[in-house]
C-alpha positions as CSV (number, residue, x, y, z in Angstrom):
1,M,0.0,0.0,0.0
2,N,1.4,3.4,-1.0
3,A,1.9,6.1,1.6
4,N,0.9,3.6,4.3
5,Q,-2.7,4.0,3.4
6,N,-5.1,1.0,3.9
7,V,-8.1,0.3,1.7
8,N,-11.0,-1.5,3.4
9,V,-13.0,-3.1,0.6
10,D,-16.8,-2.7,0.8
11,M,-18.3,-4.6,-2.0
12,N,-21.4,-2.5,-1.8
13,V,-19.5,0.6,-2.7
14,G,-18.2,1.3,-6.2
15,T,-18.2,-1.4,-8.9
16,N,-16.1,-4.5,-9.1
17,V,-15.1,-4.1,-12.8
18,D,-12.3,-5.4,-15.0
19,V,-10.7,-2.0,-15.5
20,T,-11.0,1.4,-13.8
21,V,-9.8,4.4,-15.8
22,V,-8.9,7.5,-13.8
23,G,-9.5,10.7,-15.8
24,A,-12.3,11.5,-18.2
25,G,-10.3,13.6,-20.7
26,P,-9.9,12.5,-24.3
27,V,-7.3,9.9,-23.4
28,G,-9.4,8.3,-20.6
29,L,-12.5,8.3,-22.8
30,V,-10.7,6.7,-25.8
31,L,-9.2,4.0,-23.6
32,A,-12.6,3.3,-22.0
33,A,-14.2,2.9,-25.4
34,E,-11.5,0.5,-26.7
35,L,-11.8,-1.6,-23.5
36,A,-15.6,-1.7,-23.9
37,L,-15.3,-2.8,-27.5
38,S,-12.9,-5.5,-26.5
39,G,-15.5,-7.0,-24.1
40,A,-14.0,-5.8,-20.8
41,T,-16.2,-4.1,-18.2
42,V,-14.9,-0.6,-17.5
43,Q,-15.7,2.5,-15.5
44,V,-14.2,6.0,-15.6
45,L,-13.5,8.1,-12.5
46,E,-13.1,11.9,-12.9
47,R,-12.4,14.3,-10.1
48,R,-14.1,17.2,-11.9
49,A,-17.8,17.5,-11.5
50,E,-18.2,18.9,-15.0
51,P,-16.2,18.6,-18.2
52,D,-13.1,20.8,-18.4
53,E,-13.9,24.1,-20.2
54,A,-10.3,25.3,-20.3
55,T,-8.9,26.3,-23.7
56,K,-6.4,23.7,-24.8
57,A,-5.3,22.0,-28.1
58,M,-6.9,23.3,-31.3
59,A,-6.3,20.4,-33.6
60,I,-5.6,16.7,-33.8
61,N,-3.0,14.9,-36.0
62,V,-3.5,12.2,-38.6
63,P,-3.2,9.1,-36.3
64,T,-5.8,10.7,-33.9
65,A,-8.2,11.5,-36.8
66,E,-7.7,8.0,-38.2
67,A,-8.5,6.5,-34.7
68,L,-11.8,8.3,-34.8
69,D,-12.3,7.2,-38.4
70,R,-11.7,3.5,-37.4
71,R,-14.6,3.8,-34.9
72,G,-17.0,5.5,-37.3
73,L,-16.6,8.9,-35.8
74,L,-15.1,10.6,-38.9
75,P,-18.4,12.3,-39.9
76,A,-18.8,13.9,-36.5
77,A,-15.2,15.1,-36.5
78,E,-15.6,16.5,-40.0
79,Q,-18.6,18.5,-38.8
80,V,-16.6,19.9,-35.9
81,Q,-13.9,21.1,-38.4
82,R,-16.5,22.8,-40.6
83,E,-17.9,24.7,-37.6
84,V,-14.4,25.7,-36.5
85,L,-13.5,26.9,-39.9
86,E,-16.5,29.1,-39.9
87,R,-15.2,30.8,-36.7
88,V,-11.7,31.0,-38.1
89,G,-12.9,32.3,-41.4
90,S,-14.8,35.0,-39.7
91,F,-11.7,36.1,-37.7
92,A,-9.6,36.0,-40.9
93,R,-12.0,38.3,-42.7
94,V,-11.9,40.8,-39.9
95,A,-8.1,40.5,-39.7
96,D,-7.8,41.3,-43.4
97,E,-8.9,44.8,-42.5
98,Q,-6.2,45.2,-40.0
99,P,-2.4,45.6,-40.3
100,S,-0.9,42.1,-40.2
101,G,2.4,40.8,-39.1
102,G,2.3,37.6,-41.1
103,R,-1.2,36.3,-40.4
104,E,-1.4,32.6,-40.9
105,Q,-4.0,31.4,-43.4
106,P,-6.8,29.1,-42.1
107,P,-7.1,25.8,-43.9
108,G,-9.9,25.5,-46.5
109,G,-10.7,24.7,-50.0
110,D,-12.2,21.6,-51.8
111,E,-9.3,19.9,-53.6
112,Q,-9.6,16.3,-54.4
113,P,-6.9,13.9,-53.1
114,P,-4.3,12.8,-55.6
115,G,-5.7,10.1,-57.8
116,G,-9.3,10.7,-56.8
117,G,-10.6,8.2,-54.3
118,G,-14.1,9.2,-53.5
119,R,-13.8,11.7,-50.6
120,P,-13.4,15.5,-51.0
121,R,-10.9,17.1,-48.7
122,T,-9.9,20.4,-47.5
123,A,-6.4,21.9,-47.9
124,R,-3.9,20.5,-45.5
125,F,-3.8,21.7,-41.9
126,T,0.0,22.4,-41.5
127,G,0.6,23.8,-38.0
128,H,3.8,25.5,-36.9
129,F,7.3,24.8,-35.6
130,A,8.4,27.1,-32.7
131,G,5.8,29.7,-33.8
132,M,6.9,29.6,-37.5
133,V,3.8,28.8,-39.4
134,L,4.3,26.2,-42.1
135,A,3.0,27.4,-45.5
136,A,0.5,25.0,-47.0
137,D,1.6,25.8,-50.5
138,L,5.1,24.5,-49.8
139,V,3.9,21.1,-48.8
140,D,4.7,18.3,-51.3
141,E,1.3,16.6,-51.5
142,S,2.8,14.0,-53.7
143,D,5.0,12.7,-50.9
144,P,4.0,9.1,-50.4
145,D,3.6,9.3,-46.6
146,L,1.2,12.3,-46.9
147,A,-0.7,11.0,-50.0
148,A,-1.3,7.6,-48.2
149,H,-3.3,9.3,-45.4
150,A,-5.5,11.9,-47.1
151,A,-9.0,10.6,-46.2
152,V,-9.1,12.3,-42.8
153,A,-7.8,15.7,-44.0
154,G,-11.3,17.2,-43.3
155,A,-11.2,16.2,-39.6
156,Q,-8.0,17.5,-38.1
157,M,-9.1,21.0,-36.9
158,V,-10.9,19.5,-33.9
159,P,-10.3,21.4,-30.7
160,Q,-9.8,19.4,-27.5
161,R,-13.1,20.6,-25.9
162,E,-15.2,19.5,-28.9
163,L,-13.2,16.2,-29.1
164,E,-14.0,15.4,-25.5
165,A,-17.7,16.0,-26.1
166,L,-17.6,13.8,-29.1
167,L,-15.9,11.0,-27.2
168,A,-18.2,11.3,-24.2
169,E,-21.2,10.5,-26.6
170,H,-19.2,7.6,-28.0
171,V,-18.6,6.0,-24.6
172,A,-22.1,6.6,-23.5
173,R,-23.4,4.7,-26.5
174,L,-21.1,1.8,-25.5
175,G,-22.6,1.8,-22.0
176,V,-19.5,3.0,-20.2
177,R,-20.2,4.7,-16.9
178,V,-18.4,7.9,-16.1
179,R,-18.5,8.8,-12.4
180,R,-17.7,12.5,-11.9
181,G,-16.7,14.2,-8.7
182,V,-14.7,11.2,-7.6
183,E,-11.1,11.4,-6.6
184,V,-8.6,8.6,-6.0
185,T,-7.0,8.8,-2.5
186,A,-5.2,5.5,-2.1
187,L,-4.4,2.3,-4.0
188,E,-3.0,-1.1,-3.3
189,D,-1.9,-3.6,-6.0
190,T,-2.8,-7.1,-4.6
191,G,-1.4,-9.0,-7.5
192,D,-4.8,-10.2,-8.7
193,G,-6.4,-6.8,-8.7
194,V,-6.2,-3.3,-7.3
195,L,-7.9,-1.9,-4.1
196,V,-8.7,1.7,-4.7
197,G,-9.7,4.3,-2.1
198,T,-11.8,7.1,-3.4
199,T,-13.8,10.0,-2.1
200,A,-17.0,8.0,-3.0
201,G,-15.8,5.0,-1.1
202,P,-13.4,2.1,-1.7
203,L,-13.6,-0.3,-4.6
204,R,-11.9,-3.3,-6.1
205,T,-10.9,-3.4,-9.8
206,G,-8.9,-5.8,-11.9
207,W,-6.7,-3.1,-13.3
208,L,-6.2,0.6,-12.7
209,V,-5.1,3.0,-15.5
210,G,-4.1,6.6,-14.6
211,C,-5.1,9.0,-17.4
212,D,-5.3,11.8,-14.8
213,G,-2.8,14.3,-16.3
214,G,0.6,15.6,-15.6
215,H,0.0,15.9,-11.8
216,S,-1.3,12.3,-11.8
217,T,-2.4,11.0,-8.5
218,V,-2.3,7.4,-9.7
219,R,1.4,7.8,-10.7
220,R,2.2,9.3,-7.4
221,L,0.4,6.7,-5.3
222,A,1.9,3.9,-7.4
223,G,5.4,5.3,-6.7
224,I,6.4,5.6,-10.3
225,G,9.2,8.0,-11.0
226,F,8.9,11.0,-13.3
227,P,12.4,12.1,-14.5
228,G,13.0,14.8,-17.0
229,T,14.0,18.5,-17.5
230,D,12.8,21.4,-15.4
231,P,10.9,24.3,-16.9
232,E,12.3,27.7,-17.9
233,F,9.2,29.6,-19.1
234,T,5.5,30.1,-18.2
235,G,2.9,30.1,-20.9
236,Y,-0.8,31.1,-21.0
237,L,-3.6,30.0,-23.4
238,A,-7.0,31.6,-23.4
239,V,-9.9,32.9,-25.4
240,A,-10.6,36.4,-24.2
241,D,-12.7,39.4,-25.0
242,I,-10.3,42.1,-26.2
243,A,-11.3,45.8,-26.2
244,D,-8.7,46.8,-28.7
245,P,-7.5,43.7,-30.8
246,S,-6.0,46.0,-33.5
247,M,-3.1,46.5,-31.0
248,L,-2.0,42.9,-31.5
249,V,-0.2,41.3,-34.4
250,N,-2.1,38.5,-36.0
251,G,-0.1,35.3,-35.7
252,W,3.1,34.8,-33.8
253,A,5.3,37.7,-32.7
254,W,8.5,37.9,-30.7
255,S,9.7,40.6,-28.3
256,P,12.5,41.0,-25.7
257,E,10.0,39.9,-23.1
258,G,8.8,36.7,-24.8
259,V,6.5,35.4,-27.5
260,Y,2.8,35.8,-28.1
261,R,0.2,34.6,-30.6
262,Y,-3.1,36.1,-31.5
263,G,-5.6,33.9,-33.5
264,P,-6.5,31.9,-35.5
265,Q,-9.9,32.2,-33.9
266,P,-11.4,35.4,-32.4
267,G,-10.0,36.3,-29.0
268,R,-7.5,33.3,-28.9
269,V,-4.2,34.4,-27.3
270,V,-1.0,32.6,-26.3
271,T,1.9,34.1,-24.3
272,L,5.3,32.7,-23.3
273,E,7.6,34.4,-20.9
274,F,11.1,33.0,-20.5
275,D,11.7,34.0,-16.9
276,G,11.0,30.8,-15.1
277,P,8.0,28.7,-14.1
278,P,5.1,29.9,-12.0
279,D,5.4,30.3,-8.2
280,G,5.1,27.0,-6.5
281,L,7.2,25.0,-9.0
282,P,11.0,24.3,-8.6
283,H,13.2,27.2,-9.8
284,A,10.2,29.6,-9.8
285,R,11.1,33.2,-10.6
286,R,11.2,35.6,-7.7
287,R,8.9,38.1,-9.3
288,P,5.3,37.1,-8.2
289,R,3.2,35.9,-11.1
290,G,-0.1,36.0,-9.4
291,G,-1.0,32.4,-9.3
292,T,0.3,28.9,-8.4
293,P,0.4,26.1,-11.0
294,M,-3.0,24.7,-9.8
295,A,-4.8,28.0,-9.2
296,P,-7.2,29.4,-11.8
297,V,-5.7,31.9,-14.2
298,T,-7.2,35.3,-13.6
299,L,-8.1,38.0,-16.2
300,E,-5.6,40.3,-14.6
301,E,-2.8,37.7,-14.7
302,L,-3.4,37.0,-18.4
303,Q,-3.6,40.7,-19.3
304,T,-0.4,41.5,-17.5
305,S,1.4,38.7,-19.4
306,L,0.0,39.8,-22.7
307,R,0.9,43.4,-22.2
308,R,4.4,42.5,-21.1
309,V,5.2,40.3,-24.1
310,S,3.4,42.4,-26.7
311,G,4.7,45.8,-25.5
312,T,1.2,47.2,-25.7
313,G,-1.5,48.5,-23.4
314,V,-4.0,46.0,-24.7
315,T,-7.1,45.6,-22.5
316,L,-8.9,42.3,-21.9
317,T,-12.5,42.6,-20.7
318,G,-13.4,39.0,-20.0
319,L,-12.5,35.3,-20.4
320,R,-14.5,32.9,-22.5
321,G,-14.1,29.7,-20.5
322,A,-11.1,28.9,-18.3
323,A,-7.6,30.0,-19.3
324,T,-4.7,27.6,-18.9
325,R,-1.2,28.1,-17.5
326,W,1.6,25.8,-18.6
327,T,5.4,25.4,-18.8
328,D,8.0,23.6,-20.7
329,N,8.4,21.0,-18.0
330,A,9.3,17.8,-20.0
331,R,9.2,14.5,-18.2
332,Q,8.5,10.8,-18.9
333,A,7.4,8.1,-16.4
334,A,10.0,5.6,-15.4
335,A,7.5,2.9,-16.3
336,Y,4.2,2.9,-18.1
337,C,3.2,-0.3,-16.3
338,S,3.7,-1.3,-12.7
339,G,2.0,-4.5,-11.8
340,R,-1.7,-3.9,-12.4
341,V,-1.4,-0.1,-12.4
342,L,-0.8,1.5,-15.8
343,L,-0.3,5.1,-17.1
344,A,-1.4,6.8,-20.3
345,G,-1.4,10.3,-21.7
346,D,0.0,13.2,-19.6
347,A,0.2,10.8,-16.6
348,A,3.0,9.1,-18.5
349,H,4.6,12.1,-20.2
350,V,4.5,15.9,-20.1
351,H,6.0,18.6,-22.3
352,P,5.1,22.0,-23.8
353,P,1.8,21.8,-25.8
354,F,3.2,23.0,-29.1
355,G,1.0,21.7,-31.9
356,G,-1.3,19.7,-29.5
357,Q,1.3,16.9,-29.4
358,G,0.3,15.9,-25.9
359,L,-3.3,15.3,-26.8
360,N,-2.3,13.2,-29.9
361,L,0.4,11.3,-28.0
362,G,-2.1,10.4,-25.3
363,V,-4.8,9.2,-27.7
364,G,-2.1,7.0,-29.3
365,D,-1.3,5.6,-25.9
366,A,-5.0,4.8,-25.3
367,M,-5.5,3.1,-28.7
368,N,-2.3,1.0,-28.2
369,L,-3.2,0.0,-24.6
370,G,-6.9,-0.5,-24.9
371,W,-7.1,-3.6,-27.1
372,K,-4.1,-5.2,-25.4
373,L,-5.4,-4.8,-21.9
374,G,-8.8,-5.9,-23.2
375,A,-7.2,-9.0,-24.6
376,V,-5.6,-9.8,-21.2
377,V,-8.9,-9.2,-19.4
378,T,-10.9,-11.4,-21.7
379,G,-8.4,-14.2,-21.7
380,W,-7.0,-14.5,-25.2
381,A,-3.9,-12.4,-25.0
382,P,-0.7,-14.0,-26.3
383,E,2.2,-14.2,-23.8
384,G,3.9,-10.8,-23.3
385,L,1.3,-8.8,-25.2
386,L,0.9,-6.2,-22.5
387,D,4.7,-5.7,-22.2
388,T,4.6,-4.3,-25.8
389,Y,2.6,-1.2,-24.6
390,D,5.6,0.3,-22.8
391,A,8.1,-1.0,-25.5
392,E,6.1,0.6,-28.3
393,R,4.9,3.8,-26.8
394,R,8.0,4.9,-24.8
395,P,10.2,5.7,-27.9
396,L,7.5,7.9,-29.4
397,G,7.0,9.7,-26.1
398,A,10.7,10.4,-25.8
399,W,10.8,11.7,-29.4
400,V,7.9,14.1,-28.7
401,L,9.7,15.4,-25.6
402,D,12.8,16.2,-27.7
403,W,10.7,17.7,-30.5
404,T,9.1,20.2,-28.1
405,R,12.5,20.8,-26.3
406,A,14.0,21.8,-29.7
407,Q,11.2,24.3,-30.2
408,V,11.9,25.9,-26.8
409,G,15.5,26.4,-27.8
410,V,14.4,28.2,-31.0
411,M,11.8,30.3,-29.3
412,R,13.9,32.0,-26.6
413,G,14.3,35.7,-26.8
414,D,18.1,35.8,-26.5
415,A,20.3,36.8,-29.5
416,K,21.7,33.3,-30.0
417,S,18.2,31.8,-30.2
418,A,17.1,34.6,-32.5
419,A,19.9,33.8,-34.9
420,L,19.0,30.1,-34.8
421,R,15.4,31.0,-35.5
422,E,16.5,32.7,-38.7
423,V,18.4,29.6,-39.8
424,V,15.4,27.4,-39.1
425,A,13.1,29.8,-40.8
426,D,15.2,29.6,-43.9
427,L,15.0,25.8,-43.9
428,L,11.2,25.9,-43.3
429,S,10.8,28.3,-46.3
430,T,11.8,25.5,-48.6
431,R,9.5,22.7,-50.0
432,A,11.7,20.0,-48.5
433,G,11.9,21.7,-45.1
434,T,8.2,22.4,-44.8
435,T,7.2,18.9,-46.0
436,Y,9.6,17.3,-43.5
437,A,8.1,19.3,-40.6
438,V,4.5,18.7,-41.7
439,K,5.2,15.0,-41.9
440,K,6.6,15.0,-38.4
441,I,3.8,17.1,-36.9
442,S,1.0,15.2,-38.7
443,G,2.3,11.9,-37.4
444,V,2.3,10.1,-40.7
445,T,5.9,8.9,-40.3
446,Q,5.3,7.1,-36.9
447,H,6.7,3.6,-37.0
448,I,7.0,0.7,-34.7
449,D,9.9,-1.8,-35.1
450,L,8.2,-5.1,-36.0
451,P,9.4,-8.2,-37.8
452,G,8.9,-8.3,-41.6
453,D,10.3,-6.5,-44.6
454,H,7.1,-5.1,-46.2
455,P,7.2,-1.3,-46.1
456,L,3.7,-1.1,-44.5
457,I,4.7,-3.2,-41.5
458,G,4.9,-1.2,-38.3
459,R,3.1,1.8,-39.9
460,F,-0.4,3.0,-39.5
461,V,-2.6,1.5,-42.2
462,P,-2.9,3.8,-45.2
463,D,-6.1,4.7,-47.1
464,L,-6.8,1.3,-48.7
465,W,-9.7,1.7,-51.0
466,L,-11.7,-1.4,-52.0
467,R,-13.5,-2.4,-55.2
468,D,-16.9,-1.5,-53.7
469,G,-15.9,2.1,-52.9
470,S,-15.4,1.5,-49.2
471,R,-12.1,1.6,-47.4
472,L,-10.6,-1.1,-45.2
473,V,-11.1,0.9,-42.0
474,D,-14.8,1.2,-42.8
475,H,-15.1,-2.5,-41.8
476,G,-13.6,-2.1,-38.4
477,H,-15.9,0.2,-36.5
478,G,-16.6,-2.4,-33.9
479,G,-12.9,-2.9,-33.0
480,G,-10.8,-6.1,-33.5
481,F,-8.2,-7.0,-36.1
482,L,-8.8,-6.5,-39.9
483,L,-7.4,-8.9,-42.4
484,L,-7.5,-7.8,-46.0
485,D,-7.5,-10.8,-48.4
486,R,-7.1,-10.2,-52.1
487,T,-6.3,-13.8,-53.0
488,P,-8.6,-15.4,-55.6
489,D,-9.4,-18.3,-53.3
490,G,-9.5,-16.7,-49.9
491,T,-6.3,-18.3,-48.7
492,F,-5.5,-15.7,-46.1
493,A,-9.1,-15.5,-44.7
494,R,-9.1,-19.3,-44.1
495,L,-6.0,-19.0,-41.9
496,A,-7.9,-16.5,-39.7
497,A,-11.1,-18.5,-39.5
498,G,-10.3,-19.9,-36.1
499,R,-10.1,-16.4,-34.7
500,A,-13.5,-15.2,-35.9
501,G,-14.2,-13.3,-32.7
502,R,-10.9,-11.4,-32.9
503,V,-10.2,-11.0,-36.7
504,R,-12.6,-9.8,-39.3
505,S,-11.6,-10.8,-42.8
506,V,-12.4,-8.5,-45.7
507,T,-12.1,-10.0,-49.2
508,D,-11.4,-7.8,-52.3
509,D,-9.9,-8.2,-55.7
510,H,-8.9,-4.6,-56.3
511,A,-5.1,-4.2,-56.4
512,A,-1.9,-4.6,-54.3
513,P,-1.2,-5.2,-51.5
514,A,-2.4,-8.8,-51.7
515,G,-2.9,-9.1,-48.0
516,V,-2.7,-6.9,-44.9
517,L,-3.3,-7.6,-41.2
518,V,-4.1,-4.6,-39.1
519,R,-4.3,-4.4,-35.3
520,P,-7.2,-2.7,-33.6
521,D,-5.0,0.4,-33.1
522,G,-4.4,0.7,-36.9
523,V,-0.9,-0.6,-36.9
524,V,0.0,-3.0,-39.8
525,V,1.6,-6.2,-38.4
526,W,1.8,-8.2,-41.6
527,A,1.5,-7.4,-45.3
528,T,2.4,-8.9,-48.6
529,D,2.2,-8.1,-52.3
530,T,2.4,-11.8,-53.4
531,P,0.2,-14.6,-52.1
532,D,3.0,-17.2,-52.0
533,T,4.2,-19.7,-49.4
534,A,6.4,-17.2,-47.6
535,A,3.4,-14.9,-47.2
536,V,1.3,-17.7,-45.7
537,T,4.0,-18.5,-43.2
538,G,4.4,-14.8,-42.3
539,L,0.6,-14.4,-41.7
540,E,0.5,-17.5,-39.5
541,A,3.3,-16.1,-37.4
542,A,1.7,-12.7,-37.1
543,L,-1.7,-14.2,-36.2
544,H,0.0,-16.3,-33.5
545,R,2.0,-13.4,-32.1
546,W,-0.8,-10.8,-32.0
547,T,-4.2,-12.6,-31.9
548,G,-3.3,-15.7,-29.8
549,A,-4.3,-19.3,-30.4
550,P,-7.3,-20.1,-32.5
551,S,-10.5,-21.2,-30.9
552,S,-13.4,-23.2,-32.1
553,S,-15.9,-20.4,-31.2
554,P,-15.7,-16.6,-31.0
555,E,-15.9,-16.6,-27.2
556,H,-14.0,-13.4,-26.7
557,G,-13.5,-10.1,-28.5
558,P,-15.6,-8.1,-30.9
559,A,-17.9,-9.8,-33.3
560,A,-16.7,-10.4,-36.8
């Protein structure tokens, strides 16, 4: 028992479920949904009585959009983007009438993806690197990695608040219970389950997953270390009512005091001050900031920061929703799994929120963990399956931390960083430089080191269109593995027949590749262009490694 706290189990309090997820943000909701689809019983505990209204990430990357797509949520996400673009477009039209310091263009348009393919798409959402906006017209859309993931282009400008609402409806349809106003106070891993003390009473659960943010209570109570680098700046993000917005430059702007951004939607402001973290954190600056890391951001605090970094007397008259305060604290949990306690999202890693990388990294954690833990709970998991969660997600988390640390180095206000910023800006003004950065930010180059020499293995499944006009992912809304079989006699599908409750076979005669096996999280674990003996052997090995032994009936897992 951590912190010498004992949990007395009262089976009449709480729910004896397979998995308890702590945290009802996007990561916790995605994880709960994947667990429910796998057949596990799951509940979500959230300390907040109401959904978080704070302004956070403005967009999602390709793997996150494709995760929504795989579960049939793409139309809802596309509708969110249309509504956001209306707001952004309104702001852009007003901004056109004001002096601009390099306003970034909102994504839009109705171009068709290269080669057609049945789905209209908007111009690419590019993002920025260290405040340097990436020009959409410099992106090489013929790049194979980008062209292979075009179907979700109309569903990437999805703010975190709207994403959370969309996911809340999703888990409700799946029957997942979200218990709000409940805080975890103690935990004990008993080897065959976890005893959890909460403000609503004690409960027993088979597994406990902390998706409860950077200040994770679950991580602390489990005694999991959180090494990393200390912060050197404080940032603010808010949507505010501004009395005199013409005083601000539209887009990103630097000053000796820091960096700020105005836009791309009306009233949205970001500030960064490189003079230490807020009071209450290690190495906090001596000058009072007006709030501790956990205290709500006040209108006066935000206005003071914006005036300081912009060098103007701009006046804020109100906040629309809660503002957020953040730093460049960059840390990664020493372990993502400790017995029957696991971590995902910000509980496992924190870093500056440039480009919404934290949201996307966390959703990726949830998609990776959900089906694996579900397989363990429902009894068909191959040996060592859960160990692959940490092994696969830790390298990507470490990369994101370094990607954001690099941006901090470029964004500082000192002369050396300013000189470096000019060099990076020159590189990003080229077609190759912009395309490289967009590919990294969008997540299309993410790769897991898996056995096999086909170029699709270890990558997220691309837009595989079928003869009937559907895509492969359209057949996986209920979770589970997808096996694409383009052999004339259904050779590959027959190999998976004994796993009908875990693998859904989709036959097609359209084109190469001849066969693809896709995990529930969208990762390709086997692929071939030729239906030969080697391909059959490779598929048998992949099925054994990832889907377990065949069974005579689909006792476990999602229906085929």
